[in-house]
C-alpha positions in Angstrom: 0.0 0.0 0.0 2.9 2.4 0.6 3.6 2.5 -3.1 0.4 4.4 -3.7 1.4 7.0 -1.1 4.8 7.8 -2.6 5.4 11.3 -4.2 6.4 9.6 -7.4 3.2 7.6 -7.8 0.9 9.0 -10.5 -2.7 8.6 -9.2 -4.3 10.0 -12.4 -2.7 7.3 -14.6 -3.5 4.6 -12.0 -7.2 5.6 -12.1 -7.5 5.7 -15.9 -6.9 2.1 -16.8 -7.8 -0.1 -13.8 -10.5 -2.7 -14.1 -14.0 -1.5 -13.1 -16.6 -3.6 -11.3 -19.6 -4.6 -13.5 -23.2 -3.9 -12.4 -23.6 -7.5 -11.4 -21.2 -7.1 -8.5 -23.4 -4.3 -7.0 -26.6 -6.2 -7.8 -25.5 -9.2 -5.9 -24.4 -7.1 -2.9 -27.5 -5.0 -2.8 -29.7 -8.1 -3.2 -27.8 -9.9 -0.4 -28.1 -6.9 1.9 -31.7 -6.2 1.2 -32.7 -9.9 1.5 -31.1 -10.1 5.0 -33.1 -7.1 6.1 -30.4 -4.5 5.8 -31.2 -0.8 5.6 -29.9 1.7 3.0 -29.0 4.6 5.3 -25.2 4.8 5.5 -22.5 3.1 3.4 -18.7 3.2 3.7 -16.3 2.6 0.8 -13.1 1.6 2.6 -9.8 1.8 0.6 -12.0 3.9 -1.8 -9.2 5.2 -4.1 -10.9 7.6 -6.5 -14.4 6.7 -5.3 -15.7 4.5 -8.1 -17.5 2.3 -5.7 -18.6 5.2 -3.5 -20.3 6.8 -6.6 -22.4 3.7 -7.1 -23.2 3.6 -3.4 -24.5 7.2 -3.6 -27.3 6.0 -5.9 -28.6 3.7 -3.2 -27.7 5.2 0.2 -28.5 8.5 1.8 -25.0 8.9 3.3 -21.8 7.7 1.8 -18.3 7.9 3.3 -15.1 7.1 1.3 -11.9 6.4 3.3 -8.4 5.8 1.9 -4.9 5.9 3.4 -3.5 7.8 0.3 -3.9 11.6 0.2 -3.3 11.5 -3.5 -6.3 9.1 -4.0 -8.5 11.4 -1.9 -7.4 14.4 -3.8 -8.5 12.6 -7.0 -11.8 11.4 -5.5 -15.1 11.8 -7.4 -18.5 13.1 -6.6 -21.8 11.8 -8.2 -22.8 13.4 -11.5 -26.5 13.5 -10.7 -27.6 16.1 -8.2 -30.1 13.8 -6.7 -27.5 11.3 -5.6 -25.9 11.6 -2.2 -22.7 13.7 -1.9 -19.7 11.7 -0.8 -17.7 12.6 2.3 -14.0 11.6 1.9 -11.3 11.1 4.5 -7.7 10.0 4.7 -7.7 7.1 7.2 -7.0 3.4 7.9 -9.3 0.4 8.2 -7.9 -0.5 11.6 -9.1 2.7 13.3 -12.2 4.5 11.9 -13.2 6.1 15.2 -12.6 9.6 13.8 -15.1 9.2 11.0 -17.6 6.5 11.9 -19.7 6.1 15.1 -20.7 2.9 16.8 -23.4 0.8 15.0 -24.0 3.5 12.4 -23.1 1.7 9.1 -25.5 -0.4 7.0 -23.0 -1.5 4.3 -19.2 -1.5 4.2 -17.6 -2.3 0.9 -13.9 -2.8 0.2 -12.7 -3.0 -3.4 -9.3 -4.7 -4.0 -7.8 -3.4 -0.7 -8.6 -5.8 2.1 -5.4 -7.8 1.4 -3.6 -5.0 3.3 -5.7 -5.2 6.4 -4.7 -6.4 9.9 -7.8 -8.6 10.5 -7.0 -9.0 14.2 -7.8 -5.2 14.4 -10.2 -4.8 11.5 -12.9 -7.3 12.5 -13.4 -5.7 16.0 -13.6 -2.3 14.3 -16.1 -3.6 11.7 -18.1 -5.1 14.6 -18.1 -1.8 16.3 -19.4 0.3 13.3 -21.9 -2.0 11.7 -25.5 -2.0 12.6 -27.5 -5.2 13.2 -28.2 -6.7 9.8 -25.3 -4.8 8.4 -23.2 -6.2 5.6 -19.5 -6.4 4.8 -18.6 -7.0 1.2 -15.1 -7.4 -0.2 -14.5 -7.2 -4.0 -11.3 -8.7 -5.3 -9.6 -9.8 -8.6 -6.5 -11.7 -9.5 -4.0 -11.5 -12.4 -5.4 -10.8 -15.8 -5.4 -13.3 -18.6 -6.6 -13.4 -22.2 -9.5 -15.9 -22.3 -9.3 -16.4 -26.1 -5.6 -17.0 -25.9 -4.8 -19.2 -22.9 -1.5 -20.1 -24.5 -0.2 -16.7 -23.4 -0.8 -17.4 -19.7 2.7 -18.6 -18.9 4.1 -15.5 -20.5 2.0 -13.2 -18.4 2.8 -15.2 -15.3 6.5 -15.1 -16.1 6.6 -11.3 -16.4 4.6 -10.7 -13.3 6.0 -13.4 -11.0 9.5 -14.4 -12.1 12.4 -13.5 -9.8 14.2 -12.0 -12.8 11.2 -9.8 -13.6 8.6 -8.2 -11.4 8.2 -11.0 -8.9 10.4 -9.5 -6.1 8.8 -6.0 -6.5 5.3 -6.9 -5.3 4.4 -5.9 -1.8 3.8 -9.0 0.3 1.7 -10.6 1.7 -0.8 -8.5 -0.2 0.1 -9.8 -3.6 -0.2 -13.5 -2.6 -3.6 -12.9 -0.9 -4.9 -11.2 -4.0 -3.7 -14.0 -6.3 -5.4 -16.5 -3.9 -8.7 -14.6 -4.5 -8.8 -13.7 -0.8 -8.8 -17.3 0.4 -6.4 -16.2 3.2 -8.9 -13.6 4.4 -10.7 -14.9 7.5 -14.4 -14.5 8.4 -15.0 -12.8 11.7 -16.1 -16.0 13.4 -15.4 -19.7 12.6 -17.3 -21.5 9.9 -17.1 -25.1 8.8 -15.0 -25.4 5.6 -17.3 -24.9 2.6 -20.2 -26.5 4.6 -23.7 -25.7 3.3 -25.6 -24.2 6.2 -29.2 -23.2 6.9 -29.1 -19.8 5.4 -30.7 -16.8 6.9 -31.0 -15.5 3.4 -34.0 -17.7 2.6 -33.7 -17.2 -1.1 -30.1 -18.0 -1.4 -28.6 -21.5 -1.4 -25.2 -23.0 -1.9 -24.6 -25.5 -4.6 -22.4 -28.2 -3.0 -21.1 -29.4 -6.3 -19.9 -25.9 -7.2 -17.9 -25.7 -4.0 -15.7 -28.6 -4.7 -12.4 -27.5 -6.3 -11.1 -29.3 -9.4 -8.5 -31.3 -7.4 -11.3 -32.5 -5.0 -9.4 -31.2 -2.0 -11.2 -28.7 0.3 -8.8 -26.2 1.9 -9.8 -25.2 5.4 -11.0 -21.8 6.1 -8.3 -19.5 7.6 -8.5 -19.1 11.4 -10.8 -16.3 12.5 -9.3 -13.6 14.7 -9.0 -14.2 18.4 -9.4 -10.5 19.2 -13.2 -10.6 19.1 -14.8 -11.0 22.5 -17.5 -13.7 22.8 -20.1 -11.0 22.8 -18.7 -9.3 19.7 -18.4 -12.7 17.9 -22.0 -13.5 18.7 -23.2 -10.5 16.7 -22.2 -12.2 13.5 -24.3 -14.7 11.5 -22.0 -17.5 10.2 -24.8 -18.8 7.9 -24.4 -15.6 5.9 -20.7 -16.0 5.2 -20.1 -16.5 1.4 -17.2 -16.5 -1.0 -18.5 -16.1 -4.6 -15.8 -16.8 -7.1 -15.9 -16.6 -10.9 -15.2 -20.4 -10.8 -17.0 -21.9 -9.0 -20.2 -19.8 -9.2 -23.1 -19.7 -6.8 -26.5 -21.0 -7.8 -29.5 -19.2 -6.5 -33.2 -19.4 -6.4 -35.2 -16.4 -7.7 -35.3 -13.5 -5.2 -38.5 -11.6 -5.6 -38.3 -7.8 -5.7 -34.6 -7.6 -6.3 -32.9 -5.9 -9.3 -31.7 -9.2 -10.6 -33.5 -12.4 -9.7 -30.9 -15.0 -10.6 -27.1 -15.0 -10.6 -26.1 -16.8 -13.8 -22.7 -18.4 -14.5 -20.0 -15.9 -15.4 -21.6 -12.8 -13.8 -19.0 -12.7 -11.0 -16.2 -11.8 -13.3 -14.6 -8.7 -14.8 -14.1 -8.6 -18.6 -13.0 -5.8 -20.9 -12.0 -5.5 -24.5 -8.9 -3.3 -24.6 -6.7 -1.9 -27.3 -3.1 -3.0 -27.0 -2.2 0.5 -25.9 -4.8 0.4 -23.2 -3.5 -3.0 -22.0 0.0 -1.6 -21.8 -1.4 1.4 -19.9 -3.1 -1.0 -17.5 0.2 -2.9 -17.0 1.9 0.4 -16.2 -0.5 0.9 -13.3 1.0 -2.1 -11.5 2.7 -1.1 -8.2 5.4 -3.7 -8.9 6.4 -2.0 -12.2 6.5 1.4 -10.4 8.9 -0.1 -7.8 10.9 -2.0 -10.4 11.6 1.2 -12.3 12.7 2.9 -9.1 15.3 0.2 -8.6 16.2 -0.2 -12.3 15.8 3.3 -13.9 18.0 2.1 -16.8 15.2 -0.1 -18.0 13.1 3.0 -18.8 15.8 4.2 -21.1 15.6 1.2 -23.4 13.8 1.3 -26.7 11.3 -1.1 -25.1 11.0 -1.2 -21.3 9.7 -4.2 -19.5 6.0 -3.1 -20.0 6.5 -2.6 -23.8 8.4 -5.9 -24.0 5.4 -7.8 -22.5 2.9 -6.2 -24.9 5.2 -6.9 -27.8 5.6 -10.6 -26.9 1.8 -10.9 -26.2 1.0 -9.5 -29.7 3.5 -11.9 -31.2 1.8 -14.8 -29.3 -1.7 -13.7 -30.4 -0.6 -13.5 -34.0 0.7 -17.0 -33.8 -2.5 -18.2 -32.2 -4.5 -16.6 -35.0 -2.2 -17.8 -37.7 -1.9 -14.4 -39.3 0.4 -11.5 -39.6 -1.6 -9.1 -37.5 -2.8 -9.4 -33.9 -5.8 -7.1 -34.4 -6.4 -3.7 -32.7 -7.9 -5.1 -29.5 -8.0 -8.1 -27.3 -10.4 -9.5 -24.7 -9.1 -9.4 -21.1 -10.5 -11.1 -18.1 -9.7 -10.9 -14.4 -10.7 -13.8 -12.1 -12.8 -12.2 -9.4 -14.2 -12.8 -5.9 -17.0 -11.5 -3.7 -16.6 -12.0 0.0 -19.8 -11.4 2.0 -20.5 -11.5 5.7 -23.5 -10.2 7.7 -24.3 -9.3 11.3 -27.4 -10.8 13.0 
């Protein structure tokens, strides 16, 4: 996270080419929250960056607060375009201590987009327990390393550039990078839950599909240990039957939910896809914090005719041309990010 706070970090470029969450992400969260009896009074976008999520929240909630540790991000933060949407209140702050901005049991929905991998959950879950109302919801959005779904043969090349010890691998901040690539599997729920066990759901309309919860290798990884910093009283305020991890693969199967914006969650909705020009894909690559750190350590690379970012795009275009069996790679390519929704609710 410290990379984003450095004076040399360009927030405007970072904001221009990052993946954006599709409407289905918000539909799922709002449906989940509404179906559990949650209210739509106050929402918090934690690790808000420029406030993309906060803007969406402003269409549903009467009060929206955006909090980020980077002053540069807050300086770039956005307000809703429509006058009827709630204005967003922004603050510089950290997830582990929100007492300056958020009162006890005042928040209906807390959303974190691609930021919870930096949290100290021994401190965060007690803080979330403090600020959330009964029936309140915590939702984490996350996504892993991009790939080209129509050109899977290029996966090893992308992985080599991003993870190799001789490339960007050593320049990612850890353990955040590993947590993201694991699609937040290392992020604990506030209280214990049996590994992947279908439970009597308090959501009534939602149900787990046991077959979809079995990984390809047939081995079920245990849930990470819940923090021991919650008192028994605090822990008892959470509803373990509401705890869900929705991944692009596997997906969650639902029954229709009457009166919600979207009745069913179909396969493939919990994913992020974009068609990008090659220049846009290179611009996205240049938003990586590891590339920023790599160039601080190796400024000579930027002086080359093709720096490491340009070399990756050049080789990807070569690979796509080979896949297509033609001289040109086309002007654009479909890009996909494996994605994750983590949901937990209070009683």
